[in-house]
C-alpha positions as CSV (number, residue, x, y, z in Angstrom):
1,M,-36.8,155.6,-156.9
2,N,-40.2,154.2,-155.9
3,L,-42.9,154.9,-158.6
4,D,-45.5,152.3,-157.6
5,R,-48.2,154.9,-157.0
6,V,-47.4,156.9,-160.2
7,P,-49.3,155.9,-163.4
8,L,-47.1,154.3,-166.1
9,S,-47.7,157.2,-168.5
10,A,-46.2,159.7,-166.0
11,R,-43.2,157.8,-164.9
12,P,-40.9,159.1,-167.6
13,F,-41.6,162.7,-166.6
14,V,-40.9,161.9,-162.9
15,A,-37.6,160.2,-163.9
16,R,-36.6,163.2,-166.0
17,L,-37.5,165.5,-163.1
18,A,-35.2,163.5,-160.8
19,E,-32.3,163.9,-163.2
20,F,-32.5,167.8,-163.1
21,P,-29.6,168.8,-160.8
22,P,-31.3,171.3,-158.6
23,V,-34.0,168.8,-157.6
24,E,-33.3,167.3,-154.2
25,Q,-36.5,165.6,-153.4
26,I,-39.8,164.6,-155.1
27,V,-42.8,163.8,-153.0
28,L,-46.1,162.4,-154.2
29,F,-49.0,163.9,-152.2
30,G,-52.8,164.1,-152.4
31,S,-55.2,161.2,-153.2
32,R,-52.6,159.0,-154.9
33,A,-50.3,159.2,-151.9
34,V,-53.0,158.2,-149.4
35,G,-54.5,155.6,-151.7
36,D,-58.0,157.0,-152.1
37,N,-57.7,158.0,-155.7
38,D,-59.7,156.8,-158.7
39,S,-58.2,155.9,-162.0
40,R,-58.6,159.5,-163.3
41,A,-57.0,161.3,-160.4
42,D,-54.4,163.9,-161.0
43,I,-50.8,163.4,-159.9
44,D,-49.7,165.9,-157.2
45,L,-45.9,166.3,-156.9
46,A,-44.0,168.4,-154.5
47,V,-40.5,169.3,-155.6
48,S,-37.8,170.4,-153.2
49,A,-35.2,172.4,-155.1
50,P,-33.9,175.3,-152.9
51,S,-31.6,176.7,-155.5
52,L,-34.4,177.0,-158.1
53,D,-35.8,180.4,-158.8
54,R,-39.4,181.1,-159.7
55,W,-38.7,181.3,-163.4
56,Q,-36.9,178.0,-163.5
57,F,-39.7,176.4,-161.5
58,A,-42.3,177.9,-163.9
59,R,-40.4,176.1,-166.8
60,L,-40.8,172.8,-164.9
61,R,-44.5,173.5,-164.6
62,V,-44.7,174.0,-168.3
63,Q,-42.9,170.7,-168.9
64,A,-45.4,169.0,-166.5
65,F,-48.3,170.6,-168.5
66,E,-46.8,169.4,-171.8
67,A,-45.9,165.9,-170.6
68,R,-47.6,163.3,-172.6
69,T,-49.4,161.5,-169.9
70,L,-53.0,160.3,-169.4
71,H,-53.2,162.3,-166.1
72,W,-52.8,165.9,-165.2
73,I,-49.6,166.6,-163.2
74,S,-49.8,169.2,-160.6
75,L,-46.4,170.5,-159.4
76,V,-45.6,172.6,-156.3
77,H,-42.3,174.0,-155.2
78,L,-41.8,173.0,-151.6
79,E,-39.7,176.0,-150.7
80,E,-42.6,178.3,-151.9
81,T,-45.5,176.2,-150.5
82,P,-47.5,177.7,-147.6
83,G,-46.8,176.1,-144.2
84,P,-50.1,174.2,-143.7
85,L,-49.9,172.5,-147.1
86,R,-46.2,171.8,-146.7
87,E,-46.9,170.1,-143.3
88,R,-49.6,168.0,-144.9
89,I,-47.3,167.0,-147.8
90,Y,-44.6,165.9,-145.3
91,R,-47.1,164.1,-143.1
92,Q,-49.1,162.2,-145.8
93,G,-46.8,162.3,-148.8
94,K,-44.7,159.5,-150.2
95,V,-41.1,160.3,-151.1
96,L,-40.5,159.1,-154.7
97,Y,-37.0,160.4,-155.0
98,E,-34.3,161.9,-152.7
99,R,-30.9,163.0,-153.9
100,K,-28.2,161.4,-151.8
101,A,-25.6,163.7,-150.3
102,T,-22.2,163.4,-151.8
103,A,-19.1,163.1,-149.7
104,R,-16.7,166.0,-149.8
């Protein structure tokens, strides 16, 4: 997991998010991903979790809101994200975490 662009105070939340079994990928996007952020910029995270329903994702958003960080964490569910934004996330985003496929 590469958390270089994630502020120290938010790294524990990202690590916990990666441990949640339905999460397959976490992508940092927005100003922090492209490197034109200031020190107060929020943290935009896109989460790929195809098996997660809307209620489960809503709980993740609450956890992001309640996370004890110095920066606001904005969470989007990639599977529910409109096409143009999803394309921009994949084009400009930085993959922080990707679950490795297990052999069967």
